[in-house]
ZAZA-195686 format. One record per residue (C-alpha): x, y, z. Coordinates in Angstrom, 1 decimal. Layout:
% ZAZA-195686
<nudren c1="X" c2="Y" c3="Z"/>
...
% end
This chain:
% ZAZA-195686
<nudren c1="97.0" c2="98.7" c3="148.2"/>
<nudren c1="96.0" c2="102.1" c3="146.9"/>
<nudren c1="92.8" c2="102.3" c3="144.8"/>
<nudren c1="93.3" c2="103.4" c3="141.2"/>
<nudren c1="91.6" c2="106.6" c3="140.1"/>
<nudren c1="89.1" c2="106.1" c3="137.3"/>
<nudren c1="90.3" c2="109.3" c3="135.7"/>
<nudren c1="94.0" c2="109.5" c3="136.1"/>
<nudren c1="95.8" c2="112.8" c3="135.5"/>
<nudren c1="96.8" c2="112.9" c3="131.8"/>
<nudren c1="100.4" c2="113.2" c3="130.8"/>
<nudren c1="101.7" c2="116.7" c3="129.9"/>
<nudren c1="101.0" c2="117.8" c3="126.4"/>
<nudren c1="100.6" c2="120.6" c3="123.9"/>
<nudren c1="97.3" c2="121.8" c3="122.6"/>
<nudren c1="98.8" c2="122.6" c3="119.2"/>
<nudren c1="100.5" c2="119.2" c3="118.8"/>
<nudren c1="99.1" c2="116.1" c3="117.1"/>
<nudren c1="96.4" c2="117.9" c3="115.3"/>
<nudren c1="94.3" c2="115.6" c3="113.2"/>
<nudren c1="95.4" c2="115.4" c3="109.6"/>
<nudren c1="91.9" c2="114.6" c3="108.3"/>
<nudren c1="89.1" c2="116.9" c3="109.6"/>
<nudren c1="86.2" c2="115.3" c3="107.7"/>
<nudren c1="84.5" c2="115.6" c3="111.1"/>
<nudren c1="85.1" c2="118.0" c3="114.0"/>
<nudren c1="87.5" c2="116.5" c3="116.5"/>
<nudren c1="86.7" c2="116.4" c3="120.2"/>
<nudren c1="89.5" c2="115.2" c3="122.6"/>
<nudren c1="89.1" c2="115.0" c3="126.3"/>
<nudren c1="92.2" c2="116.4" c3="128.0"/>
<nudren c1="91.1" c2="116.0" c3="131.6"/>
<nudren c1="88.0" c2="114.4" c3="133.3"/>
<nudren c1="88.1" c2="114.6" c3="137.1"/>
<nudren c1="85.8" c2="115.5" c3="139.9"/>
<nudren c1="82.9" c2="116.8" c3="137.8"/>
<nudren c1="85.2" c2="118.9" c3="135.5"/>
<nudren c1="85.9" c2="118.0" c3="131.9"/>
<nudren c1="88.4" c2="119.8" c3="129.7"/>
<nudren c1="88.3" c2="119.2" c3="125.9"/>
<nudren c1="90.3" c2="120.3" c3="122.9"/>
<nudren c1="88.0" c2="120.8" c3="119.9"/>
<nudren c1="89.5" c2="121.2" c3="116.4"/>
<nudren c1="87.3" c2="122.5" c3="113.7"/>
<nudren c1="87.9" c2="123.6" c3="110.1"/>
<nudren c1="84.8" c2="125.1" c3="108.5"/>
<nudren c1="82.5" c2="122.9" c3="110.7"/>
<nudren c1="79.2" c2="124.0" c3="112.1"/>
<nudren c1="76.5" c2="122.6" c3="114.3"/>
<nudren c1="73.6" c2="120.9" c3="112.5"/>
<nudren c1="71.1" c2="123.4" c3="111.0"/>
<nudren c1="68.3" c2="122.0" c3="113.1"/>
<nudren c1="68.4" c2="122.0" c3="116.9"/>
<nudren c1="70.5" c2="123.5" c3="119.6"/>
<nudren c1="73.2" c2="122.5" c3="122.1"/>
<nudren c1="71.2" c2="122.4" c3="125.4"/>
<nudren c1="73.8" c2="121.2" c3="127.9"/>
<nudren c1="73.2" c2="120.3" c3="131.5"/>
<nudren c1="76.7" c2="121.5" c3="132.4"/>
<nudren c1="78.1" c2="125.0" c3="132.4"/>
<nudren c1="80.7" c2="125.6" c3="129.7"/>
<nudren c1="83.7" c2="128.0" c3="129.4"/>
<nudren c1="85.3" c2="128.2" c3="125.9"/>
<nudren c1="88.5" c2="129.8" c3="124.7"/>
<nudren c1="89.6" c2="130.1" c3="121.1"/>
<nudren c1="93.3" c2="129.5" c3="120.8"/>
<nudren c1="93.6" c2="129.6" c3="116.9"/>
<nudren c1="91.2" c2="130.4" c3="114.1"/>
<nudren c1="87.7" c2="131.8" c3="114.7"/>
<nudren c1="84.2" c2="130.7" c3="115.4"/>
<nudren c1="80.7" c2="132.3" c3="115.5"/>
<nudren c1="78.1" c2="131.1" c3="118.0"/>
<nudren c1="74.4" c2="131.8" c3="117.7"/>
<nudren c1="72.1" c2="131.7" c3="120.8"/>
<nudren c1="68.4" c2="130.8" c3="120.8"/>
<nudren c1="67.7" c2="134.4" c3="122.1"/>
<nudren c1="69.2" c2="135.8" c3="118.9"/>
<nudren c1="72.7" c2="136.8" c3="120.2"/>
<nudren c1="75.5" c2="136.1" c3="117.8"/>
<nudren c1="79.1" c2="136.2" c3="119.2"/>
<nudren c1="82.3" c2="136.0" c3="117.1"/>
<nudren c1="85.3" c2="134.6" c3="118.9"/>
<nudren c1="88.9" c2="135.1" c3="117.7"/>
<nudren c1="92.2" c2="134.0" c3="119.2"/>
<nudren c1="92.3" c2="134.8" c3="122.9"/>
<nudren c1="88.5" c2="135.4" c3="123.2"/>
<nudren c1="86.7" c2="133.4" c3="125.8"/>
<nudren c1="83.0" c2="133.0" c3="126.7"/>
<nudren c1="81.0" c2="131.5" c3="129.6"/>
<nudren c1="77.9" c2="129.6" c3="128.6"/>
<nudren c1="75.6" c2="128.8" c3="131.5"/>
<nudren c1="73.9" c2="125.4" c3="131.6"/>
<nudren c1="70.7" c2="125.2" c3="129.4"/>
<nudren c1="71.7" c2="128.3" c3="127.4"/>
<nudren c1="70.8" c2="127.0" c3="124.0"/>
<nudren c1="73.4" c2="127.7" c3="121.3"/>
<nudren c1="75.1" c2="126.4" c3="118.2"/>
<nudren c1="78.2" c2="127.0" c3="116.2"/>
<nudren c1="77.2" c2="128.7" c3="112.9"/>
<nudren c1="80.7" c2="129.2" c3="111.4"/>
<nudren c1="84.4" c2="128.3" c3="111.9"/>
<nudren c1="87.4" c2="129.3" c3="109.9"/>
<nudren c1="87.4" c2="127.3" c3="106.6"/>
<nudren c1="91.0" c2="128.1" c3="105.8"/>
<nudren c1="92.7" c2="127.0" c3="109.0"/>
<nudren c1="92.1" c2="124.8" c3="112.1"/>
<nudren c1="90.1" c2="126.5" c3="114.8"/>
<nudren c1="91.4" c2="125.2" c3="118.1"/>
<nudren c1="89.0" c2="125.6" c3="121.1"/>
<nudren c1="89.7" c2="124.8" c3="124.7"/>
<nudren c1="86.4" c2="123.9" c3="126.5"/>
<nudren c1="85.8" c2="123.4" c3="130.2"/>
<nudren c1="82.6" c2="121.8" c3="131.4"/>
<nudren c1="81.3" c2="121.6" c3="135.0"/>
% end
């Protein structure tokens, strides 16, 4: 008998398919979670991080904007605007937050954590 993997490979899909119809809250969907690597699709529409506090993650993050736009603010004062095709590496513990996403269309992010 072959052991079952706790994180089986997901079926094929399309990152632009099955977008949530109600974006009252930002949508986080895990696409893959294997061997210390997690891939997420994030869908935003005018969403931002809470005004107080910072993301202070223990994992490295690489993000890519597929559609829409987003603005990230870092604790050191850097502000980076990302548009379709733009990607960014965020080292672990580099405090940051999302201060804007496109309010007129979905912003679709692909995020890889390790």
